C-alpha positions, 0 to 999 in steps of 0.5 A: 081362705084367709090364710091363702088371701095373708099369704099372696098379700104378702108374696105381693109386697115382697114383689113390689119391694123387690121392684122398687128397691131404689125407692124403698132404700131412698126413704130409709137411707141417712139425708144427706147420705153418709156416703156423700157427707162425712166429718172429720174429728176436726170438722166436728170440734169446729161446728160445736156453737160459740159460747157467748159471754156477757157480764153486767155492771155489778158483776152477774155474768150471763153465758150461753151455748145456742143451738136453735134446733133444740126444742128445749133448753137447760138454765140455771145460776152457778154460784161460787159458794159452797161447803168451802166458805162455811165455818165449822160451827155453820158447816152444812149451811150451803146444802141445808139450804139446796133442800130449802130452796124450792120450799116457798118464796115471799111471792109463791108457796111451795105448792105454787112453785110446783104448779108453775114448772109442772104447768110447763112441763119442766123441772128443777134440780139444785146441787151443791158442792165444795166451791159451788152451788147450782139451782137449774131448771129445764123446759121448753125454749119458749118457757125459758123466761118462766124458768129464769123468773122461778129461779130468780124468785128461788134464789133471791126471795126463799122464806125458809120458815121454821117449819120447813127448817125443822121438816128439812133438818129431819130429812137431812139427817136421814140423808147422812144416815143413808150415806154413812150406810149405802154410799161406801164411796162418798165416805171414804172420799169425805175421810180423805179430805178431812185426813188431808186438810186437817182443820180447814173448811176443805176437809169437812163434808159437803152435808155437814156433821150431825151436830151441825145440821141440829143446830143450825138456825134461820139466822146461820142460813140468811148470814151465809146466803147475804155474804155468798149469794152476790151477783159477782159470785154468779153465773146464768148459764144456759144451753139448748134453744135459747137466744143470748141477747133475750136471756141478757135482757131477762138476766138485767131484769131479774138480777140487775138490781143486785148489789155486788159484794163490797169484799169477796169472802177470803178462804185459806189455802189448805195444808197437805197433810200426809197421814192415814185413817183407818175405819176398821169394820170387820162386818163389811164385805169389802175393804175400801182403800185410797191413796193420794198425793197433793195434785194442783188447782185447775188453773195450774198448767200441770194439770192436763199432764196430770189429767192424762196420767189419770187417764194412763193409769185408768180404771177396771171392774172385774165385770169387764170381760178383757180385764188382762188385756187392757192397755192399764198396766195397773189393771193387768196386775190387779186383774191377773192377781185377783187384788181388787174388784174395782178400781179408779184412778182420780185427779181431784181439783179445787181453786188452789189445791187438789188430789192425785190418787187411786181409790180400790175396792177389794173382797180379798182383804188379806192382799191389801198390802200387795194391792197398795204395792201395785198402786205404788209401783204403778206411780213410780213407772210413771216417774221413770218410763212411760211410752208414746203408745200408752200416752197416745192411748191415754189422751185419746180416751181422756179426749173421748170421755170428756166430749161423751160427758157433754151430752145433753143440754144439762151437761153442757150448761153445767160446763159452761157454768162451772168453767165460767166462775173457774176461768172467766170464760168457757175452754171450748172442745177444740181449745180442751183438744189442744191442751190435752194434745200437747201433753208428752210422755215427758211432761207425764214423767216430770209431773210424776216426779214433781208430785207423787215421788218421795211426796206425802201421801194420805192412806184412807181404809175402810171396812175389814182393813186389818191388813193394811200396810202399817203408814211408815211402810207406805210413806217409805215406799213412795221413794223406793230403792232398786237394786 
């Protein structure tokens, strides 16, 4: 009887559904319906909220993208400081402070900081790069003022006691050891910087060398903060459910009394050194190879054609099912001949220089010469002839990747902070689209001829790289003679 009742109930529900299909569809259909409302790509770009920017008299900058539909927000302080502003003796100090930042201030213990953030359901984060540092928090919109108060305290009044320094010293040394063992990507890119920018601060690792970490003192950290954490080099960036005017008032309260720097620290533009570095470890399962030339700064107009060129070369991983049919010609060659497990083109930029190159990982360690030749031949092709169709695809892929990366308040706040530090404003998605769309095949060939063809190259090999080409051959192949 129970089964019969259940079946009968099910039948009644199905009949009811059939008799009222319109009412059910009205409950499940989009509201407004996608049949009546549609947005073009251009309209979508135009609907992105405005980024507002305000500067205080001491140079401190506030930049926000407000979205009243968000119930949460990300707020943080982005600073023009990083490992590039360290000396050879104090290399690693910026990253060291990142570890110490949330260990206690003059008015809050570490436990107080953790409890206050946990009580509002928020979380804190920080990172250090070669030219910038960031300290940020994510919380409900109603708790933005608490987040700003905590961040201000951490940045201006951290105590970093000797006990905390010694504790984090051990943590950082372990982190460096873990990187060397498990993060080969970071290892080879650190080697790239060190080989290309020899004798310059930009060539030193962000985490520092072990001997530096063992010797950094409280005074080194205090001096670094005093020299670099000045209001004229800071941006309070926020995205989500934030009010710009309210954030400006919070900035005036917490950062308005900071004194601007008497003078900006001087950084030396590095000289790009064509060179090679081979770190041979035959016990490693895969060889890591980087070929790179000197690129441009992010303010150079040629940054955009090089960015499209990077997209045109593309990236590839052997796990991709359609690898031999991808639009990237280098991917087709590498997949067909089993030359690498993966590769990716990169266009790394700094305030006065950059890298344009390709990073590949391969277990086919006996064919490193063919892998090197394939990369260089693709570079030559960029300088001699690219088609309208592949440039069109590359631009669309670049636009998509760039806009998809701006999902969530953390990503948007980071984008605002870095761009305002770099350009003094934020390049809107509409402007970004225009800069990418303006790139032509002739631009690609021009920048490839200017920055790649017959230019100095850095070759980095890590792992089982016995078969890696002699550097003389690699350099000679940057300007081949075709018969």
